[in-house]
C-alpha positions in Angstrom: 112.8 25.8 -1.2 113.4 24.7 2.4 114.1 21.1 3.1 110.9 19.1 3.9 111.2 17.7 7.4 107.8 16.1 7.8 105.2 14.8 5.3 101.9 13.0 6.1 100.0 11.2 3.3 96.5 10.0 3.9 97.3 9.3 7.6 94.5 7.4 9.5 94.3 6.2 13.0 91.7 3.6 14.1 91.4 2.3 17.7 90.1 -1.2 18.4 89.7 -2.0 14.7 87.4 -4.9 13.8 85.6 -4.8 17.1 82.2 -3.3 18.1 84.3 -0.5 19.8 86.1 0.5 16.6 86.7 4.2 16.5 88.4 6.1 13.7 90.1 9.2 15.2 92.0 10.6 12.2 90.5 10.4 8.7 93.2 10.7 6.1 95.5 13.6 7.1 97.7 15.2 4.5 100.2 17.9 5.6 103.9 18.9 5.5 106.4 20.9 7.4 109.7 22.4 6.2 112.8 23.5 8.0 112.4 26.9 9.6 108.6 26.8 9.8 106.8 27.6 13.0 103.3 26.1 12.8 100.3 25.9 15.2 98.0 22.9 15.4 94.7 24.1 16.7 91.2 22.7 17.2 88.6 21.8 19.8 89.1 19.2 22.5 88.6 15.7 21.1 89.5 16.7 17.6 92.4 14.4 17.4 95.3 16.8 18.1 97.0 14.6 20.7 96.6 11.5 18.6 98.1 13.3 15.6 101.0 14.6 17.7 101.7 11.1 19.0 101.9 9.8 15.5 104.2 12.6 14.3 106.4 12.0 17.4 106.7 8.3 16.5 105.1 7.4 19.8 102.4 5.5 18.0 101.9 4.0 14.6 99.2 4.9 12.1 96.6 2.4 10.9 97.0 3.5 7.3 98.8 6.1 5.3 102.4 7.1 5.6 104.5 9.5 7.7 107.8 10.6 6.2 110.4 12.1 8.5 113.4 13.6 6.7 112.3 11.8 3.6 112.2 8.4 5.4 109.0 6.4 5.5 108.3 5.4 9.1 105.1 3.3 9.3 107.0 0.0 8.8 109.8 0.7 11.2 110.5 -1.8 14.0 110.4 -0.4 17.6 114.2 -0.1 17.9 114.5 1.9 14.7 111.5 4.0 15.5 113.0 4.9 18.9 116.4 5.7 17.4 114.9 8.0 14.8 112.8 9.7 17.4 115.8 10.4 19.6 117.9 11.7 16.7 115.4 13.8 14.8 112.6 15.0 17.2 112.6 17.1 20.3 109.5 17.2 22.7 108.2 19.9 25.0 105.0 19.0 26.9 102.5 20.9 29.0 104.0 19.2 32.0 107.8 19.4 31.8 108.5 15.8 32.9 111.9 16.7 34.4 113.5 14.3 36.9 113.2 16.2 40.2 116.2 14.7 41.9 118.5 15.3 39.0 120.4 18.5 38.4 119.2 20.9 35.8 122.3 20.1 33.6 121.7 16.4 33.8 118.0 16.9 32.8 119.1 18.8 29.7 121.6 16.1 28.9 119.1 13.3 29.3 118.3 12.6 25.6 122.0 12.3 24.9 122.6 10.0 27.9 119.8 7.8 26.6 121.5 7.7 23.2 125.1 7.2 24.2 125.5 6.9 27.9 128.0 9.4 29.4 127.9 12.6 27.4 131.0 13.9 25.7 132.6 17.2 26.8 131.3 19.0 23.7 127.7 17.9 24.6 128.1 19.2 28.1 129.2 22.5 26.7 126.2 22.5 24.3 123.9 21.9 27.2 125.4 24.7 29.2 125.1 27.0 26.2 121.4 26.2 25.9 120.9 26.9 29.6 122.5 30.3 29.0 120.2 30.9 26.1 117.1 30.3 28.2 118.5 32.4 31.0 119.4 29.7 33.4 123.2 29.5 33.1 123.6 29.9 36.9 121.1 27.1 37.7 123.0 24.1 36.1 123.9 22.4 39.4 120.5 22.9 41.1 118.0 20.2 41.4 115.1 20.5 39.0 112.6 20.5 41.9 114.1 23.8 43.2 112.9 25.7 40.1 109.7 27.5 39.4 107.2 26.3 36.8 108.4 28.7 34.2 112.0 27.9 34.8 111.3 24.2 34.6 109.6 24.7 31.2 112.7 26.6 30.0 114.8 23.6 31.1 112.5 21.4 29.1 113.0 23.5 26.0 116.8 23.3 26.4 116.5 19.5 26.8 114.4 19.3 23.6 117.0 21.2 21.6 120.2 19.5 23.0 120.2 16.9 20.2 119.8 19.6 17.5 116.5 18.0 16.3 115.1 18.7 12.8 111.6 18.8 14.3 110.4 20.3 17.6 107.0 19.2 18.9 105.3 21.2 21.7 102.1 20.0 23.3 100.3 22.9 25.1 103.8 24.2 26.3 102.3 27.3 28.0 99.1 25.7 29.3 100.2 25.8 33.0 101.9 29.2 32.9 100.6 32.7 33.5 100.4 35.0 30.5 103.6 36.8 31.1 105.6 33.6 31.5 103.8 32.0 28.6 104.8 34.9 26.4 108.5 34.5 27.4 108.4 30.8 26.8 106.8 31.3 23.3 109.5 33.9 22.5 112.1 31.2 23.1 110.4 29.0 20.5 110.5 31.8 18.0 114.1 32.5 18.7 115.3 28.9 18.5 113.1 28.3 15.4 114.9 31.2 13.7 118.4 30.3 15.0 118.5 26.6 14.5 116.1 26.3 11.5 114.2 23.4 13.0 110.6 22.9 12.1 108.3 23.6 15.1 104.8 22.3 15.5 102.9 23.7 18.6 99.6 22.3 19.8 97.8 25.1 21.6 94.4 26.4 22.6 95.8 29.9 23.1 94.7 32.0 20.1 97.4 34.6 20.8 100.1 31.9 20.6 98.6 30.5 17.4 98.5 33.9 15.8 102.2 34.3 16.4 103.0 31.3 14.3 103.6 31.4 10.5 100.9 28.9 9.8 97.9 27.4 11.5 96.6 23.9 10.9 93.1 23.2 12.2 91.7 19.8 13.1 88.0 19.2 13.6 86.6 15.7 14.2 89.9 14.1 13.0 89.9 16.0 9.7 92.1 18.8 8.5 89.7 21.6 7.7 92.0 24.6 7.3 95.6 25.0 6.3 96.2 28.7 6.9 99.4 30.5 5.9 
């Protein structure tokens, strides 16, 4: 059996608890992801997908329940420990790539390692260059990120997300701003890296074609997990 990367147990999220504006967004979510899995998180707008992704990405804390990352309970972690674990174990790809326009493509890819340790080691620079080659941008390392097309920038964002060799890769509508041909190419990168590095991948998407290409689909409706499709 593959190593379990992520486990959620009775995860709840309530905003403004104890006030007249109290709103429970997630109602006891149970799920897991193992290494090598490629999973889609689907559901209508307002179903709680973004909230759930923020919790899984350790960008927010649940109100109740527990989230285990690589077997480690995370709900009680202090901010510094949460930030360190997020940087070490999770890679992020968003709908908007969030590159630093004035920085070179190579420096953008290296950014998670720079945040962790300052100036990157030579081996990390080589790793970043290797990832740029994998996404077809080997000759663009010295260019500024602002000089790239939208599809190219998203490929840089994928390389950046993988440079730390994360156990879990989270992608939030990663093809939402791309035409169908470019979107297919970007999704193929997810499939390739999922197979090559064995990281667990969770993709939030409204694209049924992309979701159908995943091994599993998890569906949220009104903050509840209603299907768990293999």
